[in-house]
C-alpha positions in Angstrom: -24.2 27.6 -3.3 -24.8 29.0 0.2 -22.2 30.7 2.2 -21.0 27.5 3.9 -19.6 26.3 0.5 -18.8 29.7 -0.9 -16.6 31.1 1.9 -13.2 29.6 1.1 -11.5 31.7 3.8 -13.6 30.2 6.6 -13.8 26.6 5.2 -11.9 25.0 8.1 -14.0 26.8 10.7 -17.4 26.6 9.1 -17.4 23.2 7.3 -19.6 20.8 9.3 -19.4 22.4 12.7 -20.2 20.3 15.7 -24.0 19.6 15.7 -24.3 19.6 11.9 -26.1 16.6 10.6 -24.1 13.9 8.9 -26.1 11.2 7.2 -24.6 7.8 6.5 -26.2 5.5 3.9 -25.3 1.9 4.4 -24.9 0.3 7.8 -22.2 -2.3 7.1 -18.8 -2.3 8.7 -17.6 0.9 6.9 -20.9 2.8 7.4 -20.9 2.0 11.1 -17.2 3.0 11.4 -17.8 6.4 9.7 -21.0 7.0 11.7 -19.1 6.4 15.0 -16.3 8.7 13.9 -18.8 11.5 13.1 -20.8 11.1 16.3 -17.7 11.1 18.5 -16.6 14.3 16.7 -19.8 16.0 17.8 -22.1 15.6 14.8 -25.7 14.5 14.9 -25.8 11.3 12.8 -28.6 9.8 10.8 -28.1 6.2 9.7 -30.0 4.7 6.9 -30.0 1.2 5.3 -32.2 -0.2 2.6 -32.6 -3.2 4.9 -34.3 -1.9 8.1 -33.3 -5.0 10.1 -29.7 -4.2 9.5 -30.0 -1.0 11.4 -30.6 -2.7 14.7 -27.4 -4.7 14.4 -25.6 -1.5 13.2 -26.6 0.5 16.3 -25.6 -2.3 18.6 -22.2 -2.4 16.8 -21.9 1.4 17.2 -22.5 1.2 20.9 -19.9 -1.5 21.2 -17.4 0.6 19.2 -18.0 3.7 21.3 -17.6 1.6 24.5 -14.3 0.3 23.3 -13.1 3.9 23.0 -14.2 4.5 26.6 -12.5 1.3 27.8 -9.3 2.4 26.2 -9.7 5.8 27.8 -9.7 7.6 24.5 -12.9 9.3 25.4 -14.7 9.7 28.8 -17.8 7.7 29.7 -19.9 10.9 29.4 -18.5 11.7 26.0 -19.3 8.2 24.9 -22.9 8.5 26.0 -23.2 11.8 24.3 -21.9 10.2 21.1 -24.4 7.4 21.3 -27.2 9.8 21.9 -26.3 11.7 18.7 -27.0 8.7 16.6 -30.5 8.1 15.1 -31.8 5.7 12.5 -34.2 6.7 9.8 -36.6 4.6 7.6 -36.5 6.7 4.5 -34.0 8.7 2.4 -36.6 11.5 2.7 -35.6 11.9 6.4 -32.2 13.1 5.3 -33.4 16.5 4.1 -31.6 18.5 6.7 -28.2 16.8 6.3 -25.1 19.0 5.7 -23.3 16.0 4.3 -24.3 12.5 3.2 -21.7 9.8 3.0 -22.6 6.6 1.2 -21.1 3.3 2.1 -23.2 1.0 -0.1 -22.3 -1.8 -2.5 -19.2 -1.1 -4.8 -21.3 -0.8 -7.9 -21.4 2.3 -10.2 -25.1 2.1 -11.1 -26.1 1.5 -7.4 -24.2 4.6 -6.4 -25.6 6.7 -9.3 -29.1 5.8 -8.5 -28.7 6.5 -4.8 -27.2 10.0 -5.4 -30.0 10.8 -7.9 -32.5 10.0 -5.1 -30.5 12.0 -2.6 -30.3 15.0 -4.9 -34.1 15.2 -4.9 -34.2 15.2 -1.1 -31.2 17.2 0.4 -30.6 20.9 0.3 -28.6 22.6 -2.4 -25.6 23.1 -0.2 -25.4 19.5 1.1 -22.2 17.7 0.2 -22.6 14.2 -1.3 -19.6 12.0 -0.5 -18.9 8.5 -1.7 -16.7 6.0 0.2 -15.9 4.2 -3.0 -12.5 2.6 -3.0 -12.0 2.7 -6.8 -15.1 3.8 -8.7 -15.0 7.0 -10.7 -16.3 10.0 -8.8 -16.8 11.7 -12.2 -18.9 8.7 -13.3 -21.0 8.7 -10.0 -21.7 12.4 -10.4 -22.3 12.6 -14.1 -26.1 12.2 -14.0 -26.7 14.8 -11.3 -27.9 18.4 -11.8 -25.1 19.6 -9.5 -22.1 17.3 -9.9 -19.8 19.9 -8.4 -20.9 18.9 -4.9 -20.0 15.3 -5.2 -16.6 14.2 -3.7 -14.9 11.0 -2.7 -14.1 10.3 0.9 -12.4 7.0 0.9 -12.0 5.8 4.5 -9.9 2.7 5.2 -10.9 -0.4 7.2 -11.1 -0.4 10.2 -12.2 3.2 10.2 -11.4 3.9 13.9 -7.8 2.7 13.5 -6.8 3.8 10.0 -5.7 7.4 9.7 -5.9 7.9 6.0 -8.8 9.4 4.0 -8.4 9.8 0.3 -10.3 12.9 -0.8 -11.2 12.3 -4.4 -11.9 15.1 -6.9 -14.1 14.2 -9.9 -13.8 16.4 -13.0 -16.8 18.5 -11.8 -15.9 18.5 -8.1 -15.6 22.1 -6.9 -12.5 23.2 -4.9 -14.7 24.3 -2.0 -16.4 20.9 -1.9 -13.1 19.0 -1.8 -11.7 21.4 0.8 -14.7 21.0 3.0 -14.4 17.2 2.8 -10.7 17.4 3.6 -11.3 19.9 6.5 -14.0 17.6 7.9 -11.8 14.5 7.8 -9.0 16.4 9.5 -11.5 17.6 12.2 -12.4 14.0 12.7 -8.8 13.2 13.5 -7.9 11.7 10.1 -5.1 12.5 7.7 -6.7 13.5 4.4 -4.8 13.5 1.1 -6.1 14.8 -2.3 -6.3 12.6 -5.3 -7.8 12.9 -8.8 -10.6 10.5 -9.7 -8.5 7.9 -11.6 -8.9 4.1 -11.3 -7.7 3.0 -7.9 -7.0 6.5 -6.7 -3.6 6.4 -4.9 -3.5 3.4 -2.6 -5.3 0.7 -4.7 -3.3 1.7 -7.7 0.2 2.0 -6.2 -0.2 -1.1 -4.1 -0.9 -3.4 -7.1 2.8 -4.3 -7.7 3.1 -5.6 -4.1 0.7 -8.4 -5.0 1.6 -8.7 -8.7 5.4 -9.1 -8.2 4.9 -11.6 -5.4 2.6 -13.7 -7.6 5.1 -13.4 -10.5 7.9 -14.5 -8.3 5.9 -17.5 -7.2 4.9 -18.3 -10.7 8.6 -18.4 -11.6 9.4 -20.6 -8.6 11.6 -18.0 -6.9 10.8 -19.5 -3.5 8.0 -20.8 -1.4 5.2 -18.4 -0.2 6.5 -18.6 3.3 10.1 -17.8 2.2 9.0 -14.8 0.1 6.6 -13.6 2.9 9.4 -13.8 5.4 11.8 -11.9 3.2 9.2 -9.1 2.6 8.5 -8.8 6.3 11.9 -9.2 7.8 14.1 -7.6 5.1 11.6 -5.4 3.4 10.0 -4.1 6.6 6.4 -4.7 5.4 3.8 -5.7 8.1 2.8 -8.7 6.1 4.1 -10.6 3.1 2.1 -10.5 -0.2 0.7 -14.1 0.2 -0.4 -13.8 3.8 -1.9 -10.4 3.0 -3.8 -11.8 0.0 -5.0 -14.6 2.2 -6.2 -12.1 4.7 -8.0 -9.9 2.2 -9.5 -12.8 0.4 -8.5 -13.9 -3.1 -11.9 -13.3 -4.6 -11.8 -9.7 -3.4 -8.1 -9.1 -4.3 -8.5 -10.7 -7.8 -11.7 -8.6 -8.4 -9.8 -5.4 -7.7 -6.9 -6.4 -9.9 -9.3 -7.3 -12.8 -11.2 -4.0 -12.4 -7.9 -2.1 -12.5 -6.7 -4.1 -15.5 -10.0 -3.3 -17.4 -10.0 0.4 -16.2 -6.5 0.9 -17.6 -7.4 -0.7 -20.9 -5.4 -3.9 -20.3 -2.2 -2.2 -19.3 0.2 -5.1 -18.6 1.2 -3.6 -15.2 -2.1 -4.7 -13.9 -2.3 -8.1 -15.5 -4.1 -10.6 -13.2 -2.4 -13.8 -12.1 -3.4 -17.2 -13.3 -2.2 -18.6 -9.9 -4.7 -16.4 -8.1 -7.5 -17.2 -10.6 -6.9 -20.9 -9.8 -7.2 -20.3 -6.1 -10.5 -18.5 -6.7 -11.8 -21.3 -9.0 -11.0 -23.8 -6.3 -12.7 -21.6 -3.6 -9.4 -21.4 -1.8 -10.1 -17.9 -0.8 -7.7 -17.5 2.1 -8.5 -17.2 5.8 -12.2 -17.0 5.4 -12.4 -20.3 3.6 -9.6 -22.0 5.7 -7.2 -22.3 2.8 -5.4 -20.0 0.4 -1.7 -20.0 -0.1 -1.7 -21.4 3.4 -4.0 -23.7 5.4 -5.7 -22.4 8.5 -7.1 -24.1 11.5 -6.5 -24.9 15.2 -4.3 -27.9 14.4 -2.4 -26.4 11.4 1.2 -25.4 12.1 2.4 -22.3 10.3 4.7 -22.8 7.4 8.2 -21.6 7.8 10.7 -20.1 5.5 13.5 -22.3 4.1 16.7 -20.9 5.5 20.2 -22.0 4.4 22.1 -24.4 6.7 24.9 -23.1 8.8 28.2 -22.5 7.0 31.6 -21.4 8.1 32.8 -17.8 7.8 35.8 -17.5 5.6 38.9 -15.8 6.9 39.6 -13.5 4.0 37.1 -10.7 4.0 37.5 -7.7 1.7 35.0 -4.8 1.7 35.1 -2.9 -1.6 33.6 0.6 -2.1 30.6 1.9 -0.3 26.9 1.3 -0.5 24.1 0.5 2.0 24.9 -3.2 1.9 28.7 -2.9 2.3 28.5 -0.3 5.0 26.2 -2.5 7.1 28.4 -5.6 6.6 31.3 -3.5 7.9 29.5 -2.4 11.0 28.0 -5.8 11.7 31.4 -7.5 11.3 33.0 -5.0 13.7 30.3 -5.7 16.2 30.9 -9.5 15.9 34.7 -9.0 16.1 35.2 -10.3 12.6 38.3 -9.0 10.9 37.9 -7.3 7.5 40.0 -5.3 5.1 38.7 -2.4 3.0 39.7 -0.6 -0.2 38.2 2.0 -2.5 36.4 0.7 -5.6 33.9 2.0 -8.0 31.7 -1.1 -7.8 30.7 -1.8 -4.2 30.8 -5.4 -3.0 32.3 -7.9 -0.6 34.9 -10.6 -1.2 34.3 -13.5 1.1 36.8 -16.2 0.6 36.3 -17.2 -3.1 32.9 -15.5 -3.4 31.9 -12.0 -4.5 28.8 -10.6 -3.0 27.0 -7.4 -4.2 23.6 -5.7 -3.7 21.4 -6.5 -6.7 21.2 -4.0 -9.4 18.4 -5.9 -11.2 20.7 -8.2 -13.2 20.6 -11.9 -12.4 23.6 -13.2 -10.5 24.5 -15.2 -13.6 24.4 -12.2 -15.9 26.4 -10.2 -13.4 29.0 -13.0 -13.2 29.4 -12.9 -17.0 29.6 -9.1 -17.1 32.2 -8.8 -14.3 34.2 -12.0 -15.0 33.6 -13.2 -11.4 32.1 -16.7 -11.8 31.5 -17.1 -8.0 29.0 -14.2 -7.8 26.2 -14.0 -5.2 23.7 -11.2 -5.3 22.0 -9.9 -2.2 18.4 -8.6 -2.1 17.5 -5.1 -0.8 16.7 -4.5 2.9 14.9 -1.6 4.5 17.8 -1.4 6.9 20.8 -3.8 6.5 22.0 -2.8 10.0 19.0 -4.1 11.9 17.4 -6.7 9.6 17.4 -10.3 10.7 17.1 -11.8 7.3 18.6 -11.4 3.8 17.8 -13.1 0.6 20.5 -14.1 -1.9 20.8 -15.8 -5.3 23.9 -17.5 -6.7 25.2 -17.4 -10.3 24.9 -20.7 -12.3 28.7 -20.8 -12.4 29.1 -20.2 -8.7 30.8 -23.1 -7.0 29.5 -24.7 -3.8 32.6 -23.8 -1.8 32.3 -20.1 -2.9 28.6 -20.1 -2.2 29.1 -21.5 1.3 31.8 -18.8 1.9 29.1 -16.1 1.0 26.5 -17.7 3.3 29.0 -18.1 6.1 30.0 -14.5 6.0 26.3 -13.3 6.1 25.5 -15.7 8.9 28.5 -14.6 10.9 27.3 -11.0 10.5 24.0 -12.0 12.1 21.8 -12.6 9.1 19.5 -15.5 8.5 20.0 -16.4 4.8 17.2 -17.4 2.4 18.1 -18.5 -1.1 15.9 -17.5 -4.0 16.0 -18.7 -7.6 18.3 -16.4 -9.7 15.7 -14.0 -11.0 16.2 -10.4 -11.8 16.1 -8.0 -8.8 15.1 -10.8 -6.4 12.1 -10.0 -4.1 12.3 -6.8 -2.1 14.3 -4.9 -4.7 12.0 -5.9 -7.5 8.9 -5.1 -5.5 10.1 -1.7 -4.2 11.4 -0.7 -7.7 7.9 -1.4 -9.1 6.2 0.4 -6.3 8.4 3.4 -6.9 7.8 3.2 -10.6 4.0 3.2 -10.2 4.2 6.0 -7.6 6.3 8.1 -10.0 3.7 7.6 -12.8 0.9 8.6 -10.4 2.7 11.9 -9.6 3.7 12.4 -13.2 0.1 12.1 -14.3 -1.0 14.8 -11.8 -3.1 12.4 -9.6 -1.6 13.6 -6.4 1.6 15.3 -5.0 4.7 13.5 -3.9 4.0 14.1 -0.2 0.4 13.0 -0.4 1.4 9.8 -2.3 3.9 8.8 0.4 1.5 9.7 3.2 -1.2 7.6 1.6 0.9 4.5 1.3 2.3 4.8 4.8 -1.0 5.5 6.5 -3.4 3.6 4.1 -1.5 0.3 3.9 1.2 0.7 6.6 4.2 0.6 4.2 7.4 1.0 6.2 8.4 4.0 4.1 6.7 6.0 1.3 7.8 4.7 -2.1 9.2 8.0 -3.3 11.0 8.7 0.0 12.4 5.1 -0.3 13.6 5.8 -3.9 15.4 8.9 -2.6 17.2 6.8 0.0 18.1 4.0 -2.3 19.1 6.3 -5.1 16.9 7.1 -8.1 19.6 6.1 -10.6 19.8 2.7 -8.9 16.0 2.2 -9.2 16.3 3.3 -12.9 19.1 0.8 -13.4 17.2 -2.0 -11.7 14.1 -1.5 -13.8 16.2 -1.4 -17.0 17.8 -4.6 -16.1 14.5 -6.3 -15.2 13.1 -5.1 -18.6 16.1 -6.5 -20.4 15.3 -9.9 -19.1 11.6 -9.9 -19.7 11.2 -7.5 -22.6 7.8 -6.6 -21.4 6.0 -3.2 -21.3 5.1 -4.2 -17.7 8.5 -2.9 -16.6 8.6 0.3 -18.6 10.1 3.1 -16.7 8.0 6.1 -15.6 9.0 9.3 -17.5 9.2 11.2 -14.2 11.6 8.6 -12.8 13.8 9.0 -15.9 13.6 12.7 -15.6 14.7 12.6 -11.9 17.6 10.3 -12.8 18.8 12.5 -15.6 18.7 15.8 -13.6 20.2 14.2 -10.5 17.4 15.4 -8.3 15.4 13.6 -5.6 11.6 13.4 -5.5 11.5 15.5 -2.4 13.5 18.2 -4.0 10.5 18.6 -6.3 7.9 17.4 -3.8 5.5 20.3 -4.6 5.1 19.0 -8.1 1.5 18.2 -8.9 
């Protein structure tokens, strides 16, 4: 390797300095976005596509993208013109011989990428870095047929490239440290937030995000609530930008199902990644979401959006007793004080709220009916998790089978008086937000336990790659790791499936009483 890749001490200063040639192969949306990013950062960009006519469209889109930056005053008009002037198209891969880095953004197919990199290896210099923008394919597999696989690295940008901060820097088995550090330093120089990940199926984001879709589909399959109700709960209580069903409609069910199937196969049919028959039915019917006009929802100028089914207004009972302390009880106390609702408090080991004849408690994964049996309180109502019970507008609840109507109305009346819109779900273990967050935490813990990435990189990836309101492991520290462990155990007791097995690292943290961020340097 030449000095550019050998000198570890100078990697951040010498890796792809301004003026170095960056080649982009593939002129679709991702390729154009990466090319624009590199050109604005000061690199000379060579753009290639196997279809020459696509390059004309790509250059036009590049110019429009740069102009948008100028219009938003993110760069000056002169800087924009310089960026455009740095971009050139080429007719052959042989014209990329002087590139310092080649980033491919071609079809997500292993053989296609292997063939491309084999052609590039015969053209580019020995110290040129070959980077793949693959979102899930093995970097080890892509590089395996090359003479110098150590210079192949993944640089997974997220769409839209100009707006999304995350870049997953993916190390294959052969990827050299210097190559990975160069890719990371380059991404950082381009204004992105790089995180390191090993080349495992789905890397960080596509793997950890699977439960968000999978648990939503499972809840729907078990008739927990309507798609609109569950989406509303996940947005307004969970703090996610979009609910699982509206997000899958946006992504496209053909695309989302294909990723799930590839993950399922890549992990040798691990039940955590089992595809959903509901989504398969949508794909079979060509109900692909927004792009086809119909998915879980219908789309069109004359179509009114579906709304969540909220509980009708109920009266707040007079006798309110706050027992113990947890995030739910503490928030109810403060919201009642703000609404001038009188309450009484007493210390108790099990936190909850007595509202008239009802007992409310934050879900621990048991169904309300099971909790009623275990505690001896027939009129039990369980409340779903919220990102912030103090500020959320909506909470989800489930009632025990033995809970009387009067008691249930007491519970709903209290929550409404405290300022919550109440959505009732079927009495399933851990409800919606708690179940989904617990499974996100569990998958995240397994990723860290298997050395795919660090705690900090995992949380950064999920916050910046898919806009989660909080990194899963930071969220676990806030909720309490022992509570997450208990929730998963109780879900598993109901279903008896390996899908809900608990990560060894999560069990370890619960046993030793530590938080993930107390051991955040763990690899």
